[in-house]
N, C-alpha and C positions, 0 to 999 in steps of 0.2 A: 510109924502108923499102929492105930490101935489096935487090941486084940482081935484076932478073925473070929467072925462068929461063921457059923455054916450057912451058908446061902441056900437060899431054897428053892432052886430050880428042881423040876421032877426029871426022870431019866428020859422022857420022852422029849421035853423041853431042851434038855442038855444035848441028847442025840442029836436033834435038827440042828442047834445050833454048832455043834463040832463038824456036821455034814457042811454046812454053810461054809466053815473057817476051812475045811479041807478044799472046797471049791473054790472059793476065794483065794488060796494061797496058791492053787494050781493054775488060776488064771494069772495071778500075780507074777509067777514063774514064768509064765509064757508070753507075756509083757515085757519081762524084763530082758528073756532072750531074743525076743525081737526088737526090743531097743537098742540091745548091744550091737544086733547084726547090723542094723540101720546106721548105727553110728560107726562101725568099722567101716562100712560101705562108703560112707559120706567120707570118713578120714582119708579112706585110699582115694577117692575121685579127688581129693583137694590134693594132696599128695601127687597125683599122676597128672594133674594139669597146670598150667602156669596161673598162678594167680594175676591178671592183669593190672589191678590197681588198687588203692587203699580201700575202696568200697568193697569190693569181691573179698579182699583179706577179712575187713571188719564183719562182713555177712556170715563167713565163714568159720569164724571166731566165733560169733554170738550162736550160730547153729548149734556148735559143738558144745558150746557151755548149757546150751538149753537142754541139750542131750543129755548132760552129765548131769544138771540137776534132775530132770526127770527118773535117771537112774539111779539115783541117790534115795530119791521119792520112793520108788520102787522097792529097793532095797529094805528101805525102814518099814514099809507096810506087809513087807514078808517076815521080817524080825517081828512084827506085832501079831502077826499071826501065829507064828513058831510060838511064841510067847504065850498067846492064848491057849492053844491046843495043848502046851506044856500044863499050863494052871488048869485045864481040864483033867490031864491025867493025874496032877497032883490034889486035885479037891479044892482047889481055891477060886475056880471061875467063877464068875458073876459077883464075886465082893470087890469092893470099893479097896484101892491100895491104899488110901490115904487114910478113910475113916473106918473101914473095915465093915459098914452097911451094906447091904445088898443093893447092886447095881438093877434098876428095872428091867423087867423083861423086855419093853418096847423098847429099851435104851440097845440091850443087846442085839435085838431083832435089827435094829438099823445099822449098828454097828458092832459087830461079834468079837473085835478085838479090843472092845473098850476097857480102861483098866480103872475108871473113875466115875463116881456116881455122878448124875447130873449138878449135884449141888456142890460138889467138891470142885468139878470141870469149870464150872461156872465162876469159881472163886479162883483157881489156876488162870482162867483167861482174865479176867479183872486184875489180878495182879501182874499179869504180863503186858497189859496195856499201861496200868500205871508206871511201871518200871521202866516201858520205853518211852514215857516222855508222852504219849498220845492222848489226844481230848477224843470224847465222843463227841 
C-alpha cells in the first residue's frame, strides 16, 4: 500500500456514515441470528423425520448447504462492517487500502464498508476475471 494520506471526509459525513454502518451491522447481526435459528430448526426437522428417498435427502442437503453459504456471507459482511467501524475510530476510514487515495463519498454512501476506490476495485475485479479464465 502507498503511504496513507488523510482522507477528506468532514465530521458530519463521518458521523452519518458511522451511523449507517452501525445500523447495517445491527441488521446483519439480526439476519445472522435468524438464519442460524432457521438452519437449526431445519436440521432438527430433518433429523426427526425419516427421509423417504434420495430426492428428499438431496433436497435437504442442498437446503442446508444454501443456509451455510448464506451464514458465511452474513458473517463476512459483519466482519467488513466491524473493520470499517474500526477504521473510523483509527482515522483511516475513507482511504483506499491499495492506493491510499480518497474513496469517493458517493461510493461510501452506497457501500459504507468499502475499502477500495472505484479504480482499484475495478482493477481487482478485472484481475479476478482474468485469473479465473472467464471471458467477457
